[in-house]
Each structure stands twice: as C-alpha cells, then as structure tokens.
NUNU-163558 format. One record per atom (N, C-alpha, C): residue in one letter; z, y, x. Coordinates in steps of 0.001 Angstrom, whole numbers, plus 524288, in hexadecimal, padded with zeros to 5 digits. Layout:
! NUNU-163558
aZYX/...
END
This chain:
! NUNU-163558
m8D85D547C26555D/m8DCEE546C265890/m8DEEC541D265651/a8E06153DEA659A1/a8E3D05391665868/a8E97453BB16566E/a8EB0A5381C651A6/a8F037539F564F6E/a8F4A85373D65219/l8F93B539FD652F5/l8FDD15378865506/l90126536766506A/s902CB5310164F50/s9062152F4D64A92/s90BF852FEA64C83/r90CDE530F6651AC/r913045311F652FE/r9130E53427657FD/p917535360465951/p917C45396065EB0/p91663535C86634D/v914DC5385A666F5/v912A5535AC66BF6/v916125382467096/g917D253564673C2/g91AA7536DC6786C/g92096537AB676EE/g9235B53A4967AC0/g9291853AA067A50/g92B75535D167C3C/f9310B5363567B55/f933F95315067DD2/f9324C52CD067A79/f933AE5282967C87/f932D6522B467A4F/f936AF5207B67697/e9345B51F026720F/e937E751BEA66EB8/e938B95168A670C6/r93C645139D66F4E/r93DF850EE66717B/r9391950B89671DA/h938265093267643/h9339F5059267678/h933E7500DB67339/m92F984FF9B670F0/m92EED4FBBD66DE3/m929EB4F7E266F09/p92BA24F3296704E/p926A44EF7A67244/p9222A4F01C66E56/g91D784F0DC67190/g9189A4F0E466F18/g915B14EB7566E9A/a910B84EB9466F9E/a90DDB4E63F670EC/a90F804E3CE675A9/p90FF44DEDA675EC/p911954DC4767AAC/p90EFB4DDA967F2E/v911D84DED6683BA/v90DE14E0036880F/v9100F4DCE868DB7/d90CFB4DA9F68FE0/d90E6E4D78A6944E/d910604DA6969997/g912B24D88A69C0D/g914E94DAE36A11E/g91B0B4DBD86A121/p91C104DCF16A5AA/p921D44DE606A6D9/p9238C4E3226A421/g928F34E2AA6A366/g92B874E7C56A103/g92C3D4EC3B6A49C/v92DE14F0D16A1C4/v92DB84F56E6A4C3/v931A54F4FD6A97E/l936904F2586A86A/l93A8D4F2A76ACAB/l939AC4EEAC6B0BC/e936C54EAC76AFCC/e9349F4E6A56B35C/e931BB4E92B6B6D5/v92DC14EC6C6B569/v9297A4EEE66B8A4/v92CC04F2AC6BBE3/w9304E4F68C6B972/w932314FA226BC1F/w936104F89E6C0A9/t938BA4F3F46BF75/t93C804F2746C32A/t93A0F4EE7A6C739/g935F44EB596C657/g9338A4E7A36C919/g937434E4376CA8C/g93BD24E2C86C903/g940074DF006CA4F/g943E14E13B6CD7E/r9436F4E63B6CED5/r946CF4E9696D2C0/r94B724EB4D6CFD4/p9503E4EBE56D13C/p954B44EE366CF46/p953944F3376CD53/y956B54F4316C902/y955984F8F16C587/y95B254FA816C2DB/a95C9F4FF866C1EB/a9601D5016B6BF1C/a95E23504886BA2A/a95FD8503C36B63F/a95EA8506686B066/a9621E50A1B6AEC8/f960FB50F866B0AF/f964A8513636AD38/f96274515226A959/i965355196A6A66C/i9641351B8E6A1C2/i95F8351F326A1C2/n95DC0521656A6B8/n95A38524916A7BE/n958CD524656AD42/a95461527246AF43/a952F85267E6B46C/a9558E52A376B79B/r956BD52E496B5C6/r95965532266B897/r95F10530A26BA23/s9613052CAC6B72E/s966BC52A8E6B864/s965CF526716BC0E/a961AB523A06BC45/a9608851F4F6C001/a95F60522876C4EE/f95CA2526776C5F2/f95B4E528F66CA37/f9606052BA86CCB6/a963D052E576C910/a96880530B46CAAA/a96C7152D376CD20/a96CD1527EC6CAA7/a96FB6524266CD39/a96E56522986D280/l968D6521D66D33F/l966AD520436D84F/l967DF5245F6DBE4/v96743529E06DB84/v9684752DF16DEAC/v96E2152DB16E048/a9716852C6F6DC4C/a9772452C796DDF2/a9781C5279E6E1DA/q975D0523E36E10E/q9772B51ECF6E3E1/q974E05202D6E944/l97057522726E9DB/l96D5F522C76EF51/l9707F527C46F1D2/a971E552BA86EF81/a972CF530B06F181/a96F1F532706F61B/p96A28533806F47A/p96747535086F811/p967D453AA46F9C2/p9668553BBB6FEB2/p9677C5419770051/p96401545AC6FE17/t95F37543AC6FC6C/t95B7F5470A6F97E/t9595A543A76F5A1/v958035455E6F082/v9550D543156EC54/v94FA3546566EBEE/w94BB6543FC6EDF2/w945C8546CC6ED18/w94348544F56E850/l942B5549816E4F7/l94018548F66DF7B/l93AFE54BC16DF83/p936FC549CE6DC90/p932E554CDE6DB3B/p93474551D56D822/a93188555CE6D993/a9322955A706D6DA/a930BB55AD66D0D0/w92D21556FB6CFA3/w92BC7556996CA8C/w92EFD5516F6C88D/l934005530A6C5EA/l9378254F2A6C414/l93AD0551566C09E/c93CB954E326BC41/c93FA5550816B88C/c945AC551666BA5B/r9471C5565A6B8D3/r94CAF558426BA9C/r950855540F6B960/d95041550DB6B5B4/d9547054D266B3E5/d95605549DF6B7EE/l952985482F6BBBF/l953B6544CD6BFF2/l9571C546846C358/v9576E54B176C494/v95AE654D3A6C8DF/v9602754E6A6C68E/q9646354C496C91D/q969E354CB86C781/q96D72550196CACF/p97094552E46C90F/p97443556696CB9D/p976F9553D66D0F5/a977E554F136D046/a97ACE54CD66D4FE/a9770B54CBA6D947/w9730A54C9B6D94D/w96FFA54CA06DE0F/w96AC8550AB6DE4B/a96B32554856DA18/a9673D558366DADC/a966B955BE96DFBF/d96AE455CB96E1DC/d96A7B55F636E75C/d967C155C116EB51/r9670E557336EA4A/r96484554126EE89/r95ECF552FD6ED62/v95C00555E26E8B1/v95770554746E7FB/v9535F558AD6EB25/r94EF8555DE6ECAE/r94B11558796EED1/r945AE556EB6EB7A/f942BF55B376EA96/f93DDA559AB6E72F/f9393E55A0A6EB3C/y934EB556766E92E/y93087556F26EC20/y92C15557D96E877/r927DC5597D6EA2C/r9236C55B7A6E6DD/r920AA556BF6E42B/v91DE25580C6E0C4/v91A63553D06DD96/v9154A555A86DD6A/g910B35539E6E007/g90BDC555E16E048/g908A9554666DB1D/e90371555FC6DB68/e8FFF4554FD6D766/e8FFA454F0B6D6BC/g8FF3E54D926D124/g8FFC2548626CFC7/g904BD546336CF67/f90842549726D01C/f90E27547DC6D050/f90FB4544A06D44E/v90CB85450C6D87C/v90D68542106DD5F/v9120F545016DFEE/p91610542106E28D/p91A4B543A06E609/p917CA5469C6EA72/d9197954AFB6EBA8/d9194A54D366F12C/d91E5454C8C6F421/l91E7B548886F749/l922C55468E6F9EF/l922EB548F96FFC2/t9203B54D8170128/t9202554FDE70674/t925DA55165707A2/g92890553B1704CE/g92DCA554BC705FC/g93189550447075E/v9306254BE670390/v9343B547A870437/v932FD544E670952/k92DA05443470B1E/k92C82541F77100B/k92E58544D771475/t92F5454A1F7149D/t9317B54CD271945/t937B454DD0718AD/d9398754E0C7139D/d93F9154F9C713F7/d9428C54B1B711D6/a94142547BA70F4B/a9446C5431070DA6/a946D15406F7120A/r94C2D53F3571102/r94E7953C20714DD/r950E953747712D9/p951A0533837168E/p9536A52E647145D/p9582F52EBB710BA/g9589952B8A70CD9/g95B9C52BC4708D3/g95A8C52F0470403/d956495328C704CA/d95510535D470068/d952E4533076FBD5/l9537E534836F6D8/l9502C531E16F257/l94BF7534B86F0A6/l94755532356F04C/l942E25343C6EEBE/l94144532236E9DE/l940025350A6E529/l93E28533E26DFBD/l93861535236DFEE/v934A9531056DE6D/v92FD15326E6DD85/v92E67530C06D85A/l92AE05345B6D608/l92A235335B6D0B0/l9243F531296CF4F/a9249552C9F6CC8A/a91EF152A746C99D/a91DC952E256C578/a91BBE533106C6A3/a91B2C5373B6C255/a916D7534ED6BE53/f918DC535FC6B8ED/f915A5534B76B4DE/f9148852E906B50F/g916D252AF86B775/g915AC525806B7D6/g911DF523B66BC2E/l9101F5277F6BF76/l90C28526A56C2A3/l90D7F5245D6C807/p90ADC520CB6CA72/p90D4D51E586CF36/p90E455222C6D3AF/v912C8521E86D5DC/v913DB525136DAA0/v90F63524AF6DECD/d90DFF528976E123/d90951528636E45E/d90AA4526436E911/a90614524AA6EC0B/a906AB5212B6F0BC/a90953523F26F4A7/a908B6529036F612/a90B7352B9C6FA37/a9116252B836F94E/t9131952BFB6F459/t9184152BE36F3FB/t91A80525F26F48A/r91785522BD6F2EF/r9195851C966F3CB/r918EB51C0F6F9BB/a915F051EB76FCA8/a9162651DA870237/a91AEA51FDB7044C/l91C34524FE702CB/l921B9526FD704EF/l926585243F70325/i9265D5216F6FED4/i92A6B51E686FD28/i92B0351A727013A/a926765180470227/a926935127A7056A/a928925148770AEE/d926B95197970D02/d927D751B17711FF/d92D8951C667126C/r9300551F3470F4A/r9352C521BC70F00/r938D951EF370D03/t939DA51A0670FE1/t93D515160E70DD3/t942C7517FA70E7E/d943D751C8371125/d9490051F5871192/d94B375224970C81/l947B65232A708FD/l948745259D70436/l949CB5221170001/h94CEE523E26FBA8/h94D84520E86F754/h948F9523A26F360/v9459E51F7C6F14D/v941E0521A56EE83/v9418851F976E8BB/v941C1522E86E489/v94220521226DF98/v93C3D522CE6DCD4/e939C451F6D6DA5C/e9354A520806D784/e93689520FC6D25E/d934FA526136CFD9/d93771527C66CA9D/d9322D526246C754/r93322521E36C42C/r92EFB520066C075/r93136521C86BB0F/a932E9525506B9B4/a934B5526D26B48F/a9305A5279D6B123/q92BDB529236B312/q9272D52A856B013/q922D4525566B019/a924765212B6B2D5/a920B051DA76B445/a922145181F6B18E/l91ECB515AA6AE4F/l91F26510ED6AD4C/l91E0A50C826B15D/d91A6C50D4C6B41A/d918BC5099A6B7D4/d9142250C926BB39/p9162D50F7C6C013/p91253511ED6C3B5/p90EF850EFB6C572/g90EC1509C46C5C5/g90AAF5063C6C80D/g90A2C5055D6CD3C/v90E85507D76CFCD/v90F6E506B16D5E1/v914CF505A56D6D3/e915665015F6DB22/e91A455003F6DC7C/e91D43504E26DFA2/t922855058A6DDA8/t9250950A126E039/t9276B508496E54C/r927C650C2D6E8D7/r929DB50A8A6EDA7/r92F0C50D866ED88/a93180510246EA22/a935BE512D86EA45/a93B2C50E816E9C0/g93EBA510C06EB42/g943F450C876EBFB/g945B250C396E5C8/w944D350FA26E229/w9463A50F5F6DD25/w94210511EC6D91A/t9415F50F876D4D0/t93DB1511486D134/t94100513886CC17/l93F925178D6C991/l942BF5195A6C49E/l93F5651A686C0B2/y9413C518356BBEA/y93DF9517FB6B70F/y9417751A606B315/s93EA251CFD6AEA1/s9413351EEB6AADE/s93E1651CFD6A59D/p93FAB518EE6A3BF/p93CEB5164969FED/p93BD05195569A9E/r93FC651C9D69951/r93F4651F06693CB/r93A79522F1692F4/k9386E524B46981B/k93438527DE69882/k92F0D524A069832/l92ED451FB5697D4/l92A9D51C3A69774/l92A0F518B269385/l92E025170369092/l92E2F5131868BE9/l9321F5146368854/g932FF5110C68463/g937015126E68087/g93C0C50FD3681BF/v93E315122E68622/v9440451112686B7/v946FD5154D6874A/a94C0B515FC68509/a94F3451AFE684B3/a9503251D506898C/d951AA5198E68DF3/d9543B51BC169295/d9526B5185069754/g954825196E69BD5/g953A05169C6A060/g951EE519026A4DB/g953FD5176E6A8EF/g952A4519736AE6F/g952EC5142C6B24E/v94F015125E6B3E3/v94E4550D726B631/v94D2550E616BC5D/l950CE50D4F6BFFB/l950CA50D886C519/l9502D508516C7C7/v94B1B507936CA29/v94A1C502586CCBF/v94AA05032F6D272/a94D4F4FF936D4D9/a94DAD4FF4C6DA13/a948B14FCC66DCE3/g9471B4FF146E1CD/g942C54FD566E3D4/g943A04F7E76E622/h948244F6CB6E7F2/h949494F22F6EAA8/h94EF84F0196E863/a94FF64EB176E960/a954B74E8F96E756/a95A594EB3B6EA48/d95A484EDB26EEC2/d95ED14EFEB6F09B/d95E944F5D66F005/a95BBC4F86E6ECD4/a95C3C4FDF06EC88/a9601D4FFDC6E907/a962575039F6EA95/a9666D505B06E74B/a964A65070A6E1C4/l968A0505416DDD9/l966BD5057D6D8EF/l96BEA5068E6D55F/p96C3450B566D3F2/p9713A50CDB6D098/p970BF50AA76CB47/r97530509716C883/r974A55071C6C384/r976F850A696BF84/p9759E50A586BA5F/p9798450D096B66D/p97DBA50A1A6B500/t9818650CF56B32A/t9863350AA56B281/t988CE50ABE6AD36/t9868350DB46A9FF/t9881B50E406A430/t983B150E046A038/a9854750C9C69B08/a981E550C45697CD/a97FEE5115E69410/a97B0D511B36936A/a978F6516486902E/a979945150868A19/d97935519BC686E7/d979BC519CE6827B/d974AE5181467F86/a973765141267EFE/a96E425123667CF5/a96CF25149B6783D/g97002514C7674D9/g96F355174C66EFC/g96CCF51D1E66FAC/a96FF052005672CA/a96E1C525AB67406/a9691152592676E9/l967B85227167A17/l963065227C67D3C/l95E41520AA67A20/w95F4F51C536769F/w95AAD51A2467337/w959D651C7866E3F/g95CCE5201E66BE5/g95C43522A66670F/g956DB524F766610/a95587528C2669C9/a950DC52B8266933/a94BE95276166981/s94BC65240666C7F/s947C45204666CFD/s946E751CDD66802/d94B5251B1B665E9/d94BF1517E06615C/d94A2751BCE65C65/l94B6D5204865C65/l94951524366585A/l9436B5241865884/r9415D524DD65D15/r93BFF5258F65CFE/r938A851FFD65C04/a93AB851C0265D2C/a938635178065C70/a938BC5164565613/a93C8C518486536A/a93CFB516C864D97/a9391351AC464B07/d9380851EF364D77/d934AD5231D64AB4/d92F2E5217A64C50/t92BEB51D0F64A28/t9276E51BAA64BFA/t9229B51F7064AA9/r9230D522FE64709/r91F4C52697645FA/r91FEE52C576485C/g9246D52D1064AAC/g926295313F64DCD/g927125360E649D2/g928E7535216455B/g92A0053A0564231/g92F3953CC0643F8/d932B8539B364682/d937C453C1A64778/d9384653D8B64D5F/n933A553F7A64FA9/n933EC5403A655DD/n937575447065747/a93900547DD65404/a93C4654C63654E5/a94209549C465540/l9439D5457365243/l948DB543206528F/l948C653FC865772/w944AA53D0C6592B/w945A15399D65DD4/w9455A53CE5662D6/h941755410766212/h94160543DE666D5/h9467C546C86684E/a948905492566439/a94E2154BA76648C/a951C55473A66760/a9523F542B766510/a955D553EC466741/a9553D53D4B66CED/n94FE153D7266E41/n94E4953C84673AD/n95098540EB677BA/q94F0E545A66756C/q950BA549ED678D9/q956D4549B167987/c95914548E467581/c95EFF548AA67620/c960F55438567A32/k95E7053F95679E1/k95F1453B3767D75/k95DD253D29682C2/e9597253F53683A1/e9575E54079688D6/e95B135451468B47/a95CC254847687A3/a960C354C8D689EE/a9654754A0668C49/g966E854521689A3/g96B865430168B4B/g96AD153F3F6901A/m9660A53E8C69193/m9656953BC5696A0/m9672953E2C69B04/a96AAF53B4269E44/a96C6353D276A39C/a96CE25394D6A6D7/v96E9453B386ABD9/v96FE4537136AFFD/v974A0533EE6AE7E/s9751C52F016AEB6/s979A952C0A6AE6B/s9797D527186B080/t97E42523EA6AFDF/t97DF151E606B1B7/t97C8951AF46ADAC/e97A2F51C876A9A4/e979105187C6A4D0/e974F2515626A655/a9744C510186A3CC/a9702D50CAB6A488/a96C9850E4969FE3/m967BE50BAC6A0CA/m9633950B2B69CB6/m965E5508506987D/t96385509E36942A/t965A05067368FB7/t963375018D68F10/p965CE4FDF268CB6/p962DB4F7CC68C1B/p95DBC4F857689D4/d95D354FB27685F5/d9589A4FAF9682C6/d9544C4FCDF6866C/s9552A50154689D8/s950D95030968CFC/s94F724FED2690D6/l953634FC7E69369/l952664F8EE69788/l94F9A4F42D694F4/a950F34F1F3690AA/a94EAC4ED9C68E39/a948954EF1868D78/l947124F3F068BF7/l941504F5CF68A45/l93E8E4F50B68FB3/l941014F808693B5/l93E524F76B6992F/l93D544F1CF69AB6/t940634EE596994E/t93F904E94369AB5/t93B754E5DE697E6/t93B5C4E76C692E2/t937EA4E48B68F81/t932CD4E6B668DF7/t931654EBD968F07/t92CAE4EE8D68EC7/t929384EDC6692DA/p924914EB7B69221/p921394EA86695B4/p91E264F02869818/l91E0E4F0B169CE0/l91CFE4F54D69F1E/l9172A4F63E69D7A/a913364F25069DA4/a90DDD4F35C69CAE/a90CEA4F59C69754/g910614F45169333/g90FEC4F68D68DFD/g910DE4FCB468E04/l913174FE7369228/l913ED5046069265/l91061506FA695EC/t90DE95045E69A50/t90AF3506CB69E1B/t905425073969C9A/v903C1502E0699E1/v8FDCA5024C69898/v8FCDE505E86943A/p8FEF75064A68FBD/p8FE5050B2E68C07/p8FE7A5106D68DF8/r902B75114069137/r9038951686693E4/r8FE88517EA69711/l8FD0F5142C699E9/l8F86B5160369DA5/l8F37A5169569A97/r8F2AD512F2695F2/r8EDF951335692C2/r8EDBB518D76900D/n8F2B951A1668E44/n8F2FC51F4268AB2/n8F1C7523FD68EA8/w8F41A5234A693D2/w8F3235279969771/w8ED5B5282D698A0/r8EA2A523D86991E/r8E4D452458698C2/r8E230526E0694F5/t8E4255251A69020/t8E1685269568B18/t8E1D852D1868BC2/l8E6C252F0068C7A/l8E72B534CF68CF8/l8E3B45374C6917A/d8E398534D469552/d8E0EF5367569A60/d8DAF4536D2698B4/q8D8F75337F6954D/q8D39E534796939D/q8D269539F0691F2/r8D67453C5F68F21/r8D59F541B368C6D/r8D790545CC68F96/l8DC5E544B3692A1/l8DF755490269455/l8DF1D5490569AF9/a8DC425473C69D65/a8DC0B546ED6A2C9/a8DBFB54BC56A5CD/s8D93354F2A6A373/s8D86A554DB6A5E7/s8DD6E5577C6A66B/w8E1DB556546A31C/w8E68F557FB6A34D/w8EAD8554D36A65E/s8E9A254FE76A824/s8ED3254C616A957/s8F00954D996AF6C/a8F49054C746AFE9/a8F72154DCA6B4C1/a8F754548E06B7F5/l8F5AB544476B645/l8F64B53F5F6B95F/l8F0BD53D416BA7E/p8F0AA539AE6BE4A/p8EB76537FE6C05C/p8E874535846BC37/a8E30B534EB6BC9C/a8E00D5321A6B8D7/a8E16A52D096B85E/d8E3A452A766BC28/d8E4C55250E6BC84/d8EAC3524B36BED2/p8EEBE525136BB45/p8F40C525F56BC15/p8F6235217D6BFB1/g8F39C51C6B6BF45/g8F569518366C189/g8FA6F5157C6BFEB/a8FC54518836BABA/a900EC5154A6B91E/a900A3517A96B357/a90470515476AFF9/a904D1517F86AA53/a9086451C6C6AB4D/p905E4521266AA1E/p90936525D16AAE1/p90C7C526FB6A634/l9108552A366A7CB/l9147852B5C6A401/l9127B52D5F69E6B/g90E305311669F58/g90ACF5334E69B53/g9068B535B469C8C/y9037E538CF69969/y8FED153B7D69B6A/y900E85412A69C36/v8FFE2542426A19C/v9024B5477F6A3E5/v8FDFC54BB76A3B3/l8FE5854FA36A0E8/l8FAD4554616A0FB/l8FD185584C6A415/d8F94D55B096A762/d8FAEE55F1D6AAD8/d8F8785640E6A816/l8FB4F5677D6A64E/l8F8F756C116A353/l8FBB9571176A467/e8F9055757B6A3D2/e8FBED57A756A4B2/e9009E57AF86A138/p904DA57DA06A2BC/p9091E57D5E69F71/p908DE57EA469A25/e905C0582C4698A8/e90574584EE693E5/e90275580A169063/t8FE4E57ECC69281/t8FB8E57A8868FE3/t8FF115760068EED/r901BB5735A692EF/r9059056FB269267/r909905704F68DBA/d90B4A5749D68DF8/d90FB35758A68947/d90C61575F668397/r9080357814683D5/r905EA5782D67E85/r903E85732267D9E/l9023556F8A68155/l900535699C67F3B/l905795674E67D85/r90A325683467FEB/r90E915657567EAA/r91044566CF67935/r9105256B7F677DF/r9116F56D0667292/r90D8556ABD66E3D/h9086E56A4B67096/h90420567B666CA3/h905F55627466B84/l906F155F4E66FE7/l90899559B466F97/l90DB55594366C6F/n9115455C4866CF4/n9161F55BAA66A99/n9154055C166648D/a911E255FF366301/a9111A5606665D9C/a90EA755C0865B2F/a90C04558DD65E78/a9097F553A365BC4/a90CED54FA265D70/r911915502065F50/r9153954B6A66019/r912E85481A6651C/v910E754B686688D/v90FA6547EF66D6B/v913AB54AB467176/f917195476267338/f91ADB54995676EE/f91966548A267C49/a9171B54D6367ECB/a9163E54C23684C9/a91BC354DD1687E8/a91B7654C3568D3E/a91FB054D1868FE0/a91EC955157693FB/v9228E5540869624/v922785574669ABE/v925A4554E569FCA/h92325553CD6A34C/h92572552436A860/h925545557E6AD0D/w929C7558BC6AE10/w92EBA558C66AAFD/w92F6C55E1D6A9F7/p9318355FAE6A661/p93346565346A483/p936D6568556A8A0/d93A85563DE6AB3D/d93E3E5668A6AE44/d93EAF562C76B370/l93CD3565C06B80E/l93CC3562BB6BCEA/l941DC563C66BFBF/a942E5560096C2D0/a947AE560BC6C678/a9466B564396CB4A/s9418D564F56CC9A/s940A2568156D1E5/s9406D56DA66D0C3/p940ED570B86D40F/p9409D576556D3DF/p93B1B5787B6D2E3/p939D157BD36CE96/p934DC57CC86CD4E/p9322A580656D1BD/a934A1583C16D4A9/a9324E587806D861/a9306C5840F6DD67/a932F3580186DE75/a9313757C776E2F4/a92CF1578CB6E13D/f92C5A576E76DC22/f928E55733B6DA76/f925C45751B6D53B/p921C6578D56D71A/p91EF357BA96D22F/p91C02577A86CFC9/r918E0573856D33E/r9150F570946D020/r9182856CBF6CC95/e91BD056A3A6CDFA/e91EE2566D46CB6D/e921605694A6C5E2/h9237B56EB66C731/h92578570B96C21F/h920E0572876BEC1/g91C16574296C08E/g91806574876BDE4/g9162F5702D6B975/w916FC56BB36BBD8/w915E4566E06B8EC/w918B5566676B40A/t91DA7569746B43B/t9208A568DA6AF4C/t91EB456BFB6AB02/r91B9056FAC6AC35/r918EF574066A889/r913BC5719B6A716/r910C856E416AA8C/r90BF256D0A6A97F/r90A685677E6A738/l90E55563956A84E/l90D3E55E366A6EE/l90F7755C846A1B3/l90C755591C69E87/l90E075573869A06/l90BE55517A69913/t9104154E65698BF/t90E645482E69878/t90E965468C69337/l909D8544D1691DC/l90872542F668CCC/l909E053D3468BF5/p90C6D53B3B6875C/p90D8C535B168732/p908F35327D6873C/c9099F52D8B68991/c9051E5297D68951/c9074E5249868973/d90C44523C268828/d90F5C51F2468969/d90CF251A296853C/h910225157F68560/h90E215112568365/h90F295117167D44/r911995159767AE7/r91263515E667506/r90D155169767282/y90956519986752A/y904E251AC967303/y9002E51889674AC/g8FBD9519576717F/g8F61151713672E1/g8F21B51B5367271/e8ED8651A07671DA/e8E92C51D86672D1/e8E90C5215666E98/a8EACF52093668E1/a8EAEF523C166585/a8EE2652910666E4/e8F371527BF66872/e8F6C452C0866A5F/e8F4B752E8F66E51/m8F2AD52C2C67256/m8F07752F0B6770C/m8EC2F532526760C/a8E884530CB671E1/a8E4745344D67039/a8E668538BF66DDF/a8EA8B53806669EB/a8EC9253CFA66775/a8EF6E5406566BEF/v8F26053E6366EF3/v8F462542036736C/v8F015544CC6761B/a8EB73542806775D/a8E7FC5452967A79/a8E594548F1677A5/d8E46A547CB6723E/d8E24754BC366EEF/d8E57B550BD66E38/l8EB0754FDE66DF6/l8EEBD5543C66DC6/l8EEDD557E5672E5/v8EF09554DE67745/v8ED605578367C90/v8E83D55B0167C38/g8E475558C367AD5/g8DFB155B1867AA5/g8DF1F55FD66771C/e8E21C55F64672B9/e8E2CF5641D66EF6/e8E552568826719B/a8E98356776674EF/a8EC0356B58676E3/a8E9CB56D2C67B5E/l8E68F56A3967ED7/l8E53B56C466839E/l8DF6756E5D68335/g8DC4956CD967F01/g8D79256E5367CEC/g8D35E56BE368108/
END
C-alpha cells in the first residue's frame, strides 16, 4: 500500500500559490462580470435574499443541509424530492409553485444541473430561482437562475465566504453591512498551514470545529483575505487536478461510485454509495489512517418520513477527498485503504 506522509482531506489550510497556472481567477469565473455580494457564509447570503424578496413559498430540495433553513421563514418552506443521480424531481414545483415563489436548485457534488431543470427555470420566469453551487467549482454549464450561490471554504483554502451572484444587472442583491472577525475565522486555517507534516491535526481540527460551531447567519461580509484569494487564484489550478484525482480513484472504486462515469465537471469529491454498516466501518478505517472523508449531510432539513430516499443517503454516502492538494500517490493510498476495508 502507498504510504501517507500527512493527513488527507478535512477542511482547507490557507491557500498558497503553487506552480503558475494560466487562466481567470475563481471570482472572475463565478461572477462573469455580473454584480455580486460577498457575505461571511452562504446561508447568510441566502437568508438575506429571502428577506429581501419575501417569497410566499421557498422551495428546497429534500436533500439539503439543515443549516440553510432559518426560523424566520421556515414555515414557508416546501420540499421537493431528489431522484436517482441527485437529479431534482420538480413535479410538485411545476404544478404547485405560484408567481413570486423562490426555488433553490442544487448542483449536487459539483455536477451540472440537468437539462430538464434548466428548461423549467427558463420556462418559469415568474419564479425567483437560485442555483446553489456550494459544492461546485465550475459545473461547466451556464446557469439560467436569477442568482447563483457559492460557498468557497468548502472548495479551497479560504476561511469564509458566501458569494451571491446576480443573474443580471438589475436583480435584487442584498449586501452585508458589518465586518467579520478575521482573526477568529482564519485561526484554524493558519494552524493547519503551519503544520506541514500534519502532526498536530488534533489541534487544528479542534480549532476548526470551534470556528464552524460559531458560524451563523449574520450581516457580516467575507474577510478581505478570502476575497483576495478568490480573486488571484486561477480556477484551472483547482479544477484540473481535482478531476484528474477523481478519475484516478474511479479506476479502482467505480463499482461503489454514486456519481456518473463521466461527471461532466470537477466533482466535490469521490462519492461512495455503501450499505450503512459498511459505510461506517470504512469511515472508521479511514479516520484511523488520517484520511478524512465527509458525510453529506448528517442532518437534513426535510422530514424523514416524507423523504426516505434522501434521508437514506445520509446513512449510505461517503465523500472521499480528491482536491487539488493531492496527487497520484495520495489517491493510490486512499484507494488502497478503501480496498482493504471493502475487500
């Protein structure tokens, strides 16, 4: 088995420039020259938009982290099903959504939103539509939504951020009004960056857990360091290695993959679909080797009795890291560890 000299996965340390990469920066690609607002996190940006638009109903996918739903408008939420391949089932939206409602669609695991969903967005111009790209660096297709939402700290080494991009110049766009505590937000990322060999992972993991526990909906703006890194970091330097690493894992682990053989974009990670007991056993095995895989999501906003498939995914799915920090040696070691556990 290939050896791991440092932890793999988990939250990102402060992004440091690597070898020069040509191409536009992350923020330039995400905004495409359109107006945007940079909040401390994505849930703050989305909450501010809901408050500004005051939609009668907020339509959300049943497979979505609970943190996005806020008490101020929770009684206006309706959930829609998510089908196989994480494709939205918008049957209820087509029949029941009324003018002025807000619809959130998710680019799940960074995959492009499917053609049928894009067609509905184009047809239902009476709806406020947000495409949630919290898990997407670049889904590879042009959005038709009125707003696009990004959560950069899940994708690269920035400590915070929720970027809400307007689809056109006159779209409603709320703005943050206060400054965040940059020192508190960046502490864990800088601790991990300083620990190049990963010997103090318990320390920086605890610091990050504390930071994440303190994340809430607010009117605070993204920190200047995060915004600067999004501006100066070329997107291709993140997407190209991520997709290459995904394909390396797919050569060994395709029989357990939850994503298409050709994802069409750089996925968030390599997603395994396993029996719950097997998933939990594998996660313990990986943690012992300091490979930190993610569960999306352990706590959903939708009621479990009404959406058993979506809640079943919380017990079955495990997302292996394959981002730009790693290369073939780390991916080989991760694949070996998975093979050991799954036989």
